C-alpha positions in Angstrom: 0.0 0.0 0.0 1.2 3.5 -0.8 0.0 6.8 0.7 -2.5 8.0 -1.9 -2.5 11.8 -2.7 -5.9 13.2 -2.0 -6.0 14.7 -5.5 -6.0 11.3 -7.4 -8.2 8.2 -7.4 -7.2 5.3 -5.2 -5.0 2.8 -7.1 -6.2 -0.7 -7.5 -4.0 -3.8 -6.9 -3.8 -7.5 -7.5 -5.1 -10.4 -5.5 -2.9 -13.2 -4.2 -4.8 -15.4 -6.7 -3.7 -13.3 -9.6 -0.1 -13.2 -8.5 0.0 -16.9 -7.9 -1.5 -17.5 -11.4 1.2 -15.4 -13.0 3.9 -17.1 -11.1 2.5 -20.5 -11.9 2.4 -19.8 -15.6 5.9 -18.5 -15.7 7.3 -21.5 -13.8 5.3 -23.9 -16.0 6.7 -22.4 -19.2 10.2 -22.5 -17.9 9.9 -26.1 -16.7 8.5 -27.2 -20.0 10.9 -25.4 -22.4 14.1 -25.3 -20.3 14.4 -21.7 -21.3 14.2 -18.6 -19.0 10.6 -17.8 -18.0 8.5 -15.1 -19.7 9.1 -11.8 -17.9 6.7 -10.1 -17.8 4.2 -12.9 -17.9 0.7 -12.5 -19.1 -2.5 -14.1 -17.7 -6.2 -13.7 -18.2 -8.4 -12.4 -15.3 -11.9 -14.0 -14.8 -13.4 -11.0 -16.7 -11.3 -11.9 -19.8 -9.0 -8.9 -19.4 -5.4 -9.8 -20.0 -2.7 -8.3 -17.6 1.0 -8.7 -17.2 3.2 -9.2 -14.1 6.9 -8.7 -13.6 8.7 -11.6 -11.9 10.3 -10.9 -8.5 12.3 -14.1 -8.5 13.0 -17.3 -10.5 15.0 -20.5 -9.8 15.2 -23.9 -11.3 16.0 -27.3 -9.9 16.4 -30.9 -11.2 12.6 -31.5 -11.4 11.0 -28.1 -10.7 10.9 -24.5 -11.7 9.9 -21.7 -9.2 8.8 -18.2 -10.0 7.6 -15.4 -7.7 5.5 -12.3 -8.1 5.6 -9.5 -5.5 2.0 -8.6 -4.6 1.0 -5.0 -5.2 -2.2 -4.2 -3.3 -2.4 -0.7 -4.7 -3.7 1.7 -2.1 -5.6 -1.0 -0.2 -4.3 -1.6 3.4 -3.8 -5.3 2.7 -1.7 -7.4 5.1 -0.1 -9.2 2.1 1.0 -6.0 0.2 4.6 -6.5 -0.7 4.6 -10.3 -0.1 6.4 -12.6 -2.5 3.8 -15.1 -3.9 5.8 -18.1 -5.3 4.7 -21.0 -7.4 6.8 -24.1 -7.6 5.8 -26.3 -10.6 6.7 -29.9 -11.0 5.7 -32.5 -13.6 2.5 -34.4 -13.1 1.5 -37.7 -14.7 -0.2 -37.5 -18.1 -3.9 -36.8 -17.6 -3.6 -35.8 -14.0 -4.4 -32.1 -14.8 -3.4 -29.5 -12.4 -2.7 -30.6 -8.8 -2.4 -28.1 -5.9 -0.3 -28.1 -2.8 0.3 -25.6 0.1 3.9 -24.6 0.6 5.5 -22.3 3.2 3.1 -19.7 4.5 -0.1 -21.0 2.8 -2.7 -22.6 5.0 -4.6 -25.8 5.0 -8.4 -26.1 5.5 -9.3 -28.0 8.7 -13.0 -27.3 9.2 -16.1 -28.0 7.1 -18.2 -25.2 5.8 -15.6 -23.5 3.5 -15.6 -23.6 -0.3 -12.9 -26.3 0.0 -13.1 -29.5 2.1 -10.9 -30.2 5.1 -7.4 -31.3 4.2 -7.2 -29.1 1.0 -4.7 -26.3 0.6 -6.3 -22.9 1.2 -6.2 -22.0 -2.5 -9.7 -20.8 -3.3 -11.8 -22.0 -6.2 -11.4 -18.9 -8.5 -7.6 -18.8 -8.2 -7.5 -22.5 -8.9 -9.6 -22.0 -12.0 -7.4 -19.1 -13.1 -4.3 -21.3 -12.7 -5.9 -24.2 -14.6 -6.7 -21.8 -17.4 -3.2 -20.4 -17.5 -1.6 -23.8 -17.5 -4.0 -25.0 -20.2 -3.3 -22.0 -22.4 0.5 -22.3 -22.0 0.4 -26.1 -22.6 -1.6 -25.6 -25.8 0.9 -23.0 -27.0 3.8 -25.3 -26.2 2.2 -28.5 -27.6 2.2 -30.4 -24.3 -0.4 -31.8 -21.9 -1.8 -29.4 -19.2 -0.5 -31.5 -16.4 1.4 -30.0 -13.5 1.7 -30.0 -9.7 1.6 -26.4 -8.4 2.8 -25.6 -4.9 2.0 -22.0 -3.8 4.1 -20.5 -1.0 4.4 -17.1 0.6 7.5 -16.5 2.8 6.3 -14.9 6.0 2.8 -16.0 5.5 2.4 -17.7 8.9 3.1 -14.4 10.6 0.9 -12.5 8.2 -2.0 -14.9 8.8 -2.1 -13.9 12.5 -3.5 -10.6 11.3 -6.4 -12.3 9.4 -9.4 -14.3 10.4 -7.9 -17.6 9.1 -7.4 -19.1 12.5 -11.0 -18.5 13.4 -12.1 -20.2 10.2 -10.0 -23.2 10.8 -7.3 -22.4 8.2 -4.0 -23.4 9.8 -0.4 -22.9 8.7 -0.7 -19.6 6.8 -2.6 -17.5 4.4 -5.4 -18.2 1.9 -4.9 -17.6 -1.8 -7.9 -15.4 -2.5 -9.7 -13.4 -5.2 -12.8 -13.6 -7.3 -11.8 -11.0 -9.9 -8.1 -10.9 -9.6 -8.3 -7.2 -8.7 -8.1 -5.6 -5.3 -10.4 -2.6 -4.9 -9.0 -0.2 -2.3 -10.9 -0.1 1.0 -13.7 -2.2 -0.3 -13.2 -4.5 2.7 -14.4 -7.4 0.5 -11.9 -9.8 2.1 -13.2 -9.1 5.6 -16.9 -9.4 4.6 -16.0 -12.7 2.8 -14.4 -13.9 6.0 -17.5 -13.0 7.9 -19.6 -15.1 5.5 -17.2 -18.0 5.7 -17.3 -17.8 9.5 -21.1 -18.2 9.4 -20.6 -21.2 7.0 -18.1 -22.9 9.3 -20.4 -22.4 12.3 -23.3 -23.9 10.5 -21.3 -26.8 9.1 -20.1 -27.5 12.6 -23.6 -27.8 13.8 -23.6 -24.7 16.0 -27.0 -23.2 16.9 -25.8 -20.0 18.6 -23.3 -17.5 17.1 -22.3 -14.1 18.2 -21.2 -11.2 16.0 -19.2 -8.6 17.9 -17.6 -5.3 17.1 -14.3 -5.8 18.8 -12.1 -7.9 21.2 -13.7 -6.5 24.4 -17.3 -7.3 23.4 -16.1 -10.7 22.0 -14.4 -11.7 25.3 -17.5 -10.5 27.2 -19.9 -12.6 25.1 -17.6 -15.6 25.3 -17.5 -15.4 29.0 -21.3 -15.0 29.2 -22.2 -18.0 27.1 -19.0 -20.1 26.9 -19.2 -20.2 23.2 -16.5 -22.1 21.1 -14.3 -20.0 18.9 -16.1 -21.1 15.8 -19.3 -19.5 17.1 -17.6 -16.0 17.4 -17.9 -13.9 14.3 -15.5 -10.9 14.4 -17.8 -8.6 12.4 -16.0 -5.3 13.3 -18.1 -2.5 11.8 -19.9 -4.8 9.3 -23.0 -5.7 11.3 -25.0 -5.5 8.0 -22.7 -8.0 6.4 -23.4 -10.5 9.2 -27.2 -9.9 9.4 -27.9 -9.9 5.6 -25.9 -13.2 5.2 -27.7 -14.8 8.1 -31.1 -13.9 6.6 -30.4 -16.6 3.9 -28.0 -18.8 6.0 -29.8 -18.9 9.4 -28.8 -20.3 12.7 -31.2 -20.7 15.6 -29.8 -18.0 17.9 -27.8 -14.8 17.1 -26.2 -12.4 19.6 -25.0 -9.0 18.4 -22.7 -7.3 20.9 -20.7 -4.1 21.0 -19.9 -1.0 22.8 -22.4 1.8 23.5 -21.3 4.1 20.6 -21.5 1.4 17.9 -24.7 0.0 19.3 -26.1 3.6 19.3 -25.3 3.8 15.6 -27.1 0.5 15.0 -30.0 1.8 17.1 -30.2 4.8 14.8 -30.5 2.6 11.7 -26.9 2.3 10.6 -25.6 -1.1 9.4 -22.1 0.1 8.7 -20.6 1.2 12.0 -17.3 2.6 10.8 -16.5 6.0 12.1 -15.7 7.3 8.6 -19.0 6.1 7.2 -21.5 6.8 10.0 -21.6 8.8 13.2 -23.8 9.0 16.3 -26.6 11.5 15.9 -26.5 13.2 19.3 -29.7 15.1 18.6 -31.5 11.8 18.1 -29.8 10.4 21.2 -31.1 13.3 23.2 -34.6 12.4 22.0 -34.0 8.9 23.3 -33.1 10.4 26.6 -36.3 12.5 26.7 -38.3 9.3 26.0 -36.4 7.7 28.9 -37.5 10.6 31.2 -34.8 13.2 30.8 -35.7 16.8 31.4 -35.0 19.4 28.8 -31.8 20.7 30.4 -30.4 17.2 30.4 -31.5 16.5 26.8 -29.8 19.7 25.8 -26.5 18.6 27.4 -26.7 15.2 25.7 -27.3 16.9 22.3 -24.1 18.9 22.9 -22.0 16.1 24.4 -18.5 15.4 23.1 -19.3 11.8 22.2 -21.8 9.0 22.7 -19.8 7.9 25.8 -19.9 11.4 27.2 -23.7 11.4 26.7 -24.0 8.1 28.5 -22.0 9.4 31.5 -24.1 12.6 31.6 -27.3 10.6 31.6 -26.0 8.2 34.2 -25.2 11.1 36.5 -28.8 12.1 36.4 -30.1 8.5 36.8 -31.5 8.4 33.3 -31.0 5.0 31.7 -29.8 5.3 28.0 -28.3 1.9 27.4 -31.5 -0.1 27.7 -33.5 1.9 25.1 -30.4 1.8 22.8 -30.3 -2.0 23.1 -34.0 -2.3 22.2 -33.7 0.1 19.3 -30.6 -1.7 18.0 -32.5 -5.0 18.3 -35.2 -3.5 16.1 -32.8 -2.4 13.4 -31.0 -5.7 13.4 -34.3 -7.6 13.3 -35.4 -5.7 10.3 -32.2 -6.6 8.5 -32.6 -10.3 9.5 -36.3 -10.5 8.9 -36.2 -14.3 9.6 -38.6 -16.2 11.8 -36.1 -19.0 12.1 -33.7 -16.8 14.1 -34.0 -15.6 17.7 -32.0 -12.4 18.1 -30.5 -10.6 21.1 -28.5 -7.4 21.4 -26.0 -6.8 24.1 -24.4 -3.4 25.0 -21.1 -3.3 26.8 -19.0 -0.6 28.4 -15.3 -0.2 27.5 -14.2 -2.7 30.2 -16.7 -5.4 28.9 -19.3 -5.0 31.6 -22.8 -5.5 30.4 -24.8 -2.3 30.3 -28.0 -3.5 28.7 -29.6 -6.4 26.9 -32.5 -6.7 24.5 -33.3 -10.4 25.1 -33.8 -13.2 22.6 -36.9 -12.9 20.5 -37.9 -14.0 17.0 -36.5 -11.7 14.3 -39.6 -12.1 12.0 -41.0 -8.8 10.7 
């Protein structure tokens, strides 16, 4: 990622899947011909657009060729920006097609519910299809069969994976090779939302009937302590409560807990489904009306409307024995229930303080409209 000047559009980048595909094609051609690899190497994206990648490394052994592409994530704050994505290609038996393996820094699937079964390298379906197409195209050009064993590796990937949701999803040993278009759109947060969806899939496939979506580590720890939920039941939704609720509408579980701090749950109570501070804010005037409805007098409502923050408003109300957290929990439940709109799901909303103490609860009830 680079620091983007404010006077230009954000620069797009390339997914790990696109980088792996380019590296695989370069290595396959070098292995087949015995000549240096093409550099730059051209591949087709799923859209049909053709793009070229410069190689960051190449080496050859007795029975393999290995090429690497340095991932450029554009202006996206991607943990894998600058990583070297390597493909080691070895011969495969005639008719075997393309076989995939996880090398250093690439994870392995260990839980059901993901697009790949347990035991498979965490190379997602679209990158696999891209690599098969690239190998088939190169093989046709060279007059050989499209058979190869491809091992994808990312040096340092184990450490990078600690900053992703892979561990929660049951992907162990490193990163996933991702991408559905080959292109990274800056700040789209598509990877995070996809991880949220995969987390729900894993929980359902594991037979779990109660999951919790939380906005951060404090609320997650508080919910886990409250219900003793397994890790697979905990969905780290961050600001993307809408991403959880809309997916659950069509992929339901019996019970759903939404938990977060007072400020973020106030945003949810006020109808926001994206809780990021840059994309939504607490409406203090609306919060002051909530306080009036809870019994606040006009002078208190005025002070809340002019508070420095949602937390400041909560403390002001508390000092006057006016309960704000409970009506916020109830209003947040109503917003979440509208997004879910699913009679199969019982929903609750929990509001916590910054230390993880429970401030208020809107108890489990059917989320049907």
